[in-house]
PAMI-72612 format. One record per residue: x negated, z, y of N, C-alpha, C in turn; residue in one letter. Coordinates in steps of 0.2 Angstrom, whole numbers, plus 5000, padded with zeros to 4 digits. Example, Ala and Ser with C-alpha at 12.3 -4.5 7.8 and 13.67 -1.06 7.14 Angstrom:
% PAMI-72612
493450394972493850394978493450394984a 493650354989493250364995493650395000s 
This chain:
% PAMI-72612
520850505022520850455028520250465032m 519950405034519350415039519550445046i 520150435048520350465054520250545055d 520150575049520050645049519350665049d 518850615049518150625049517950665055e 517550725053517250765058516550785056r 516150815061515550845060515250885066g 514850935065514650985070514250955076p 514550965082514150955088513950885090g 513850875097513650805099512850815100a 512550755099511850755101511650735108l 511750665109511550645115512050585117v 512050565123512450505125511950445127r 512250385126511850335129512050335136w 511550325141511650315148511650245150g 511450195145511350135148511450085142r 511650025143511749975137511049935137a 510949905131510449855130510549795133v 510049755134510149685137510349635132g 510649585135510849525131510649465135i 510649405132510549345135511149325139v 511049305146511649285150511549225153y 512049175153512049115157512749115160f 512749085167513349085170513849025168p 513548975165514048925163514348935157d 514848885155515348905149514948895143s 514448845143514048835137513648905135l 513348925141512948995140513349045137g 513949055140514449105138514549095130r 514649035128514749025121514149045117f 513549035119512949055116512949135115l 513149165121513149235121513549265115v 514149235115514649255110514449245103l 514049185102513849175095513249225094l 512849245098512349295097512649355095c 513249375098513549445096513849435089l 514149385088514549385081514049375075v 513449335076513049325070512449375070v 512349415076511849465076511349445082g 511249485087510949475093510249455092v 509949485086509249465085509049395084g 509549355083509349285082509349245088g 509449275094509449235100508849255104c 508549215108508049225112508149225119g 507649225123507749215131507649285134g 507649285141507649345145508249385144p 508249455145508749495144508949535150s 509549555151509749595157510149655154v 510149705158510549765156511249765159t 511649805157512349805160512349835167m 511749875168511649895175511549835180d 511249785177511149725181511749675182q 512149675176512749625176513249665172d 513649705175514249735172514749695169p 514749635170515249585167515049545161d 514449565159514049525154514449515148a 514849575146515149575139515849555140f 516149545146516849535146517149475142e 516849415142517149365139517049375131e 516549405129516449415121517049465119q 517149515124517649565122518349535122e 518449485127519149455127519249415121d 518749375118518749335113518949375106q 518549435106518649475100519349505100l 519549525106520249555106520749505104q 520649445106521149385104521149385097e 520549385094520549375086520949435083r 520849495086521149555083521949555084l 522149525089522849515091523149475085s 522849425083523049385077522949415070d 522349445070522149475063521949545065h 522349595065522149665067521649695062p 521649675056521149695050520549655050d 520349625055519749585054519149625055d 518849645050518349695050517749675054g 517549615053516949585057517149585065e 517749575067517849575074517849645076a 518149695072518149765074517449785075l 517049765070516349795070515949765077r 516049705078515749675084515949705091d 516649715091516949745096516649815097l 516649855092516349925092515649925095g 515249875093514549865096514549855103s 515049815106515049805113515249875116i 515749905113515949975116515350015117y 514950015111514350065112513850045117l 513749975118513249955123513549955130r 514149975131514449975138514750055139t 514450095135514550165136515250185136d 515550165130516250185129516350215122r 516050275121515950295114516550305110p 517050335113517750345109518050285107s 518050235111518250165109517850135104q 517250145104516750115099516850155092a 516950215093517050255086517750235083y 518250225087518950205084518850135081d 518550085085518550015082518050015076a 517550055076517050055070517350085064l 517750145065517950175059518550125056k 518850085060519350035057518949985054k 518349965056517949915053517749945046a 517550005046517350045040517850035035f 518450045037519050045032519049975028s 518849925032518849855029518249835026q 517649865029517049845026516549905025r 516749945020516350005020515650005017p 515449945015514749935013514349885017n 514649875023514349825028513749865031d 513149855030512549895034512649895041p 512849845044512949845052513449895054k 514049895050514549945051514350015050v 513950025045513750095043513250125049l 512850075051512350095056512650105063f 513050065065513450075072513950125072y 514250135066514750195066514350255066l 513750255063513350315063513150335070g 512950285074512750295081513450315085l 513950285084514550305087514750375086a 514650395079514850465077514450515081s 513750505082513350545086513650555093e 513850495096514050505103514750545104q 515150545099515750585099515750645096v 515150665094515050735092515050745085g 515150695081515250705074514550695070r 514150745071513450745069513350745061r 513750785058513750785050513950715048e 514450685051514750625049514150565050g 513850575055513250525056512750525051a 512550595049512050605044512250575037l 512950585036513150555029513150475029k 513350445035513250375035512550345035l 512150375039511450355039511150365032f 511350425029511050435022511250385017g 511650335018511750285013511250225014r 510650245017510150185018509950155011f 509950205006509750174999510150124996d 510850124999511250074997511150005000e 510750005005510649945009510049905006v 510049845005509449805003508849825008p 508249825005507649845009507449795014k 507649735012507449675017507949675023e 508449715023508849715029508549765034s 508649745040508349785046508749855046k 509349855043509749915044509549965039y 509149945033508949995029508450035032h 507950005036507450045040507750085045s 508150055049508450085055508950145053l 509250145047509650195045509250255042m 508750235038508250285035507950325041e 507750285046507350315051507850365055g 508450345056508950385060509150445056r 509150435049509350495045508750545045y 508150525045507550575045507550605051e 507650565057507650595063508150655064w 508750635063509350685063509250745059l 508950735053508850785048508350835051a 507850815054507350855057507650895063r 508050855067508350895072508850945070k 509150935065509650985062509251045059q 508651035056508251085053508051125059a 507851095064507551135070508151175073q 508751145074509251185077509451245072r 509551235066509651285061509151345061q 508551325062507951375062508051415068a 508251385074508351425080508951475079r 509551445076510151485075509951545070e 509551535065509451585060509051645063m 508551625067508151675071508551715076i 508951675079509351715084509851765081a 510151745075510551785071510151845068q 509551835066509151885064508951935069e 508851915075508751965081509351995083q 509951965083510551995085510852045079a 510852025073511152065068510652065062q 510052105062509552105057509852125050p 510352165050510652185044510952125040a 511152075043511452015040511051965037d 510351975038509851925036509851935028v 509851875025509851875017509251905014r 509351945009508851975005508851954998t 509351914996509451904989509051834987d 508451834989508051774987507751774980v 507751714977507651704970506851694969s 506551724964505851714963505751644960s 506251604959506151534957506151484962e 506351514968506251474974505651484978v 505251434979504551434981504451394988v 504151424992503951384998503151384999a 502951325001502151315001502051305009v 501651345012501451345019500851305019v 500651275025500051245026499451295025p 498851275023498351315022497951315028m 497551375029497251395035496451365034q 496251325039495551305039495051355042y 494551375039494051425041493451395043q 493351325043492751295045492751275052g 492151235054492051215061492051135061s 491951105055491951025055492751005056e 492850975061493550955063493850905058e 493450865055493750815051494050845045q 493950905043494250935037494850975039y 494950985045495551025047496151005044a 496350935044496950915041497050925034p 496550945030496650955023497151005021l 497251055026497751105025498451085024g 498651025027499250995026499350955020r 498750925018498750885012498750925006g 498450985006498351025000499051054999l 499351075005500051105004500551055001a 500450995003500950945001500850934993e 500150934991500050924984500350984980m 500251044982500551104979501351094979f 501651074984502351064985502551014980t 502250954979502450904975502350924967t 501850954966501650984959502251034957d 502351084961502851134959503551104959l 503651054963504351014962504450984956a 503850964952503950934946504150984940n 504151054942504351104937505051114937v 505451104932506151104932506451174934g 506151224932506351294933506251314940r 505851284944505751304951506151254956l 506251284962506551254967506051264973q 505851204976505351204981505751194988v 505551234993505951225000505651165003v 506151125006505951065009505451075015e 504951025015504451035020504751035027r 505250995028505450985035505851055037v 506151085033506551145034506051205035r 505551205031505051255031504651245038l 504451185040504051175046504451195052q 505151185052505551205057505551275058a 505551315053505551395053504851415056i 504351385053503651405055503551385063l 503751335065503651315072504051365077d 504651385074505051425078504751495079e 504451515073504251585073503551585077l 503251535078502551525081502051575079k 502051575072501551615069500851575068l 500351615068499651585066499651575059g 499251525056499251505049499051565045q 498551615048498351665044498951715043s 499451715047500051755046500551735041e 500551675039501051645035501251685029y 500651715025500751745019500451815020v 500451845026500251915027500751955025d 500552015022500952065019501552085024q 501352085030501952105035502352055037s 502151995036502651935039502951895033t 502551895027502851855022503551865020a 503751925020504451945018504951915023p 504751915029505251885034505251805034r 504651775033504651705032505051685026v 504951715020505251705014506051705015g 506251765018506951775019507351715023r 506951695028507251645033507251575029l 506851565025506851495021507251505014v 507351565013507751575006507251575000g 506651585001506151584995505951654993a 505851664987505651724984504951734983g 504551674984503851674983503551624988r 503051644991502651604996501951584993l 501751524994501151494992500751474999v 500151505000499751495006499051505004g 498651515010497951535009497551505014g 496851495012496351465016495851425012s 495451385016494951345013494351335018y 493851315015493251305019492851255015l 492551205019492151155017491451165020v 490951185016490251205018489851135020t 489251155023488851095025488651055019d 488551085013488351045007488951025003d 489551015007490150985004490351024997e 490351084998490751124993491351154996e 491951144993492551174995492751234992v 492851284996493051354994493851364995r 494151374990494951384991495151454989l 495451484994495751554992496551544993q 496851544987497651534987497951594986v 498451614990498851674989499551654987t 499751694982500451694980500851764982l 501251754987501551814990502251824987a 502451894985503051914983503451934989n 504051894991504351904997504751974997v 504951994991505352054991504852114992g 504252114990503852174991503252164996t 503052094997502552085001501852084997g 501952094991501352104986501052034986e 500352034986499951964985499551974979r 499551914975499151904969498451884971i 497951934970497251914972496851874967p 497151864960496751824955496651754957q 497051724962496951654964496451644969l 496151694971495651694977494951664974d 494551644979493851624977493751564972n 494151514973494051454969493651414972q 493151374969492651334972492451274968r 492251224971492051164968491751114973a 491451064970491151014975491750974978r 491650954984492250924988492450864984l 492050824981492250764977492650784971s 492750854969493150874963493750914966n 493950904972494450944976495150934972l 495250874969495950864966495950904959f 495350904956495350944950495451014951d 495151044956495251114958495951124960l 496251084964496951094966497451094960q 497251054955497651054949497651124945t 496951144945496851204941497251264945k 497251264951497551324955498351314954v 498551254954499251244952499451274946t 499151264941499251294934499251364934f 498751394938498751464939499351494943s 499551464948500151484951500751484946i 500851434942501451424938501351484933v 500751494930500651554925500851614928d 500751634935500851694938501651694939h 501951644940502651644941503051654934l 502651654929502951664922503351604919g 503151544921503551484919503151444914v 503451434908503151394903503251314904e 502751284905502851204906502951164900l 503351114901503451064896502851014896t 502750984890502250934891502250884896p 502950864898503050814903502850844910q 503050904911502850944917502150944918e 501850964913501050974913500750904915r 500950854912500650784913500850764920a 501350784923501550764930501050804935a 500950864933500450904938499750874938i 499550854932498950824931498750754935q 499350724936499250664940499050674947e 498650634950498450644957498550584961v 498750594967498950534971498350484973p 497750504973497250464975496550504972t 496050464971495450494969494950484975q 495150464981494750454987494850514992s 494350554993494350604998494450575005i 494150525007494250495013495050475014q 495350435009496050415010496450485010a 496250535007496750595007496650625013f 496050625017495950655023496450615028l 496450555028496850515032497550525031a 497750535025498450545023498650615026y 498150665025498350735028498450735035s 498050695039498050695046498750655048r 498950615044499650585045500150635044g 500150675039500650735038500650775045l 500050795047499950835053500350805059m 500150735060500450705066501250705065e 501450695059502150685057502550755059e 502250805057502450875059502550885066d 502050855070502150855077502650815080r 502950765076503450725079503150655081g 502450645080502150585082502150535076n 502750505075502850455069502350395070y 502350365076501950305076501150315074g 500950375077500250395075500150405068t 500650445065500650455058500650395054a 501050345056501050285052500450255052a 500050255057499350225057498950255053q 498950325052498550365048498750345040y 499350345039499550325032499350255030y 499350205035499050145034498350145033q 497950185036497250195035497150215028q 497550265026497450295019497550245014a 498050195015498150145010497650095011q 497350075016496850025017496150055013q 496050115013495450145010495650145002i 496250165000496450164993497050124992d 497050054991497650024990498150044985p 497950084980498350114975498650184977n 498550204983498850264986499550254987f 500050264982500750244983501050294988e 500850354988501250404992501050395000a 500450365001500350345008500750285010a 500850235006501250175007501950205009a 502250245005502950265006502950305012q 502550345014502550385020502450345026r 502050295025501950245031502650205032r 502950185027503550145029504150195031e 504150255029504650305032504450325039r 503850335041503650345047503850295052a 503750235050503850175054504650165055r 505050185050505750185050505950235055s 505650295055505850345060505650325067v 505150285068504950265074505450205077e 505750175072506250125074506850155075a 507150195071507850215071507850285074g 507350325075507350385078507350385085g 507150445088507050455095507750445099g 507750425105508350425109508850375106s 509450385107509950335104509950265107q 509750265114509750195117509150155114q 508650195112508050155109508250135102d 508650175098508850155091509350095092a 509750095097510250035098509849975100l 509349985104508949925107508549895101a 508349935097507949905091508349865086n 509049895085509449855081509649785084a 509749785091509949725094509349675095e 508749705095508149655095508149615088k 508449645083508349605077507749615073g 507449675074506849695070506849775069n 506449795065506449865063505949905067s 505649875072505149905076504449915073g 504349875068503649885064503149845068e 502549875068501949835070501649805064n 501549735063501349715057500549705057t 500249705063499549695063499249765064a 498649785061498349845062498149845069p 498149905072497849915079497149905079s 496849895085496149885086495749955084e 496150015086495850075085495850095078s 496350075074496350085067495750045064i 495549985066495049945063494349985064n 494250005070493650045072493550105068l 494150145067494150205063493950185056v 494250135053494050115046493250095046n 493050065051492350045051491850105051q 492050155055491750215055491750255048r 492350255045492450285039491950255034l 491950185034491450155029490750165030q 490550175036489850195038489650265037n 490150305038489950385038490350415033m 490850395030491150425024491550485026g 491750495032492150545035492750525039v 493250565040493850545045493650575051i 493650535057493550565063494050615066p 493950655070494450705072494950675077a 494850625081495350595085495850555081g 496450545085496950505081496950435083g 497150385079497150315081497750305086p 497550255090498050235095498350285099g 497950325102498150385106498550365112d 498450295114498750275120499450235118d 499550235112500150195110500850245111e 501350215114501950245115502250265109r 502450335108502750355102503450375104d 503950335103504650345105504950405102v 504750425096505050485093504850545097a 504150545099503950605102504250615109q 504350555113504550555120505250575120e 505650565115506450565116506650635116a 507150655120507450715121508150715119e 508450765116509150765114509450825117t 510050815119510550875121510950895115a 510950955114511250985108511951015109e 512451015105513051055105513151075099e 513651125098513651165092514451165089s 514851125091515551135089515651105082r 516051145078516151125071516651075070e 516451025066516850965064516750955056l 517150915053517150905046516650845045d 516450835038516150775036516650715036d 516350655037516750595035516950585028p 517450565026517650555019517250495016p 517250485009516950435006517350375007d 517050305007517450245008518050245003p 518550215005519150205000518950174994p 519250194989519150164982519350094982s 518850054979519049984978519049934984g 518749964990518749924996518149874995s 518249814998517749764998517249775004g 516749735005516349735011515749705009g 515249695014514649665013514049705014q 
């Protein structure tokens, strides 16, 4: 039964409701009700918040309650009543109404999204993650696909950060309890350290680490630590990049992320555009480092061939025999453009900082340079989803009520200027695009609690819905 759904800890509470169109006459009130039932995004005009007019939802609520008195299982009415409760800061009532709507309409994207938000408010964090994680079941043309994906990514990152803090606190309180049974087939790839002075090449460390991660994930015998979880640990440890695979610190990092091997290292791009790559494969159990991967070099234009060569060396040192399919997957490269890859790498850097709007602009830049750069396109859409569905709960709710996913369809002026400079100079500038653009995800703050609750159950078998 969905009445038993639980999940650990509350995140944050809405302190205000989003605005709606409000007219004092009877026709206006009918239009407001129509907006609520069919989706607020379809209605225009000035908006007010509940702080300005606390009675704005009264008539809609009465109408929905009347419908429910005649038809208690009206899933649409329950859904819309739950959304009113959310916008008027009544989370418990919202959750109760929306979970009843879920029992009637378990595949309704609007129910999934609003029930996810209500689950957050009443402290059912794991339940919210499970609901938002169903975004792949929602058609991509639906605004709820983007909102649910963005909320899922945002909460998953917050969960990883919370778990990182808890693990390090446990390590400090009870060092003997820290896991030591890490497998050599679990690998973590940390960002590469840049040793040069030309700032346009500094983001390459994130991009190279992402390529190694993707390639090693194509090897069936290996498990690769998720980048979000790894970054949360590294941020919490506050280590310098040179310390990630240091003999004294690698065992600790590996144990915290559950990896038996760490891949890291450093790189340099010289004035004559030669790239020098020193990759380290560290054994977490012993701290031993394999030196044979050091001192790899090539022309910058051959960076991707060099990275592929080093990946094969890592796999060989791990004692893994590749299948033809795995070898072919490693040999594929996401782009042949260094400029596009630099923009993509800077997007990864901004994403790790929580700057999703800026990251989306860099991914867009990478795709504009190389229209076939599919990974950049995917990252751009995901970052924009997080910008729409992530951040504070009131912003996620407001984006849903506005009837859009928060995307900016036109490139910003700063992006166009950067692209022009790229074409003229062939390099990525050090500064970020759209630095003055508000980044909701970066600004938002969440209040965390830690009480344990269960996950929500799967939808009832054979239930209908939209």
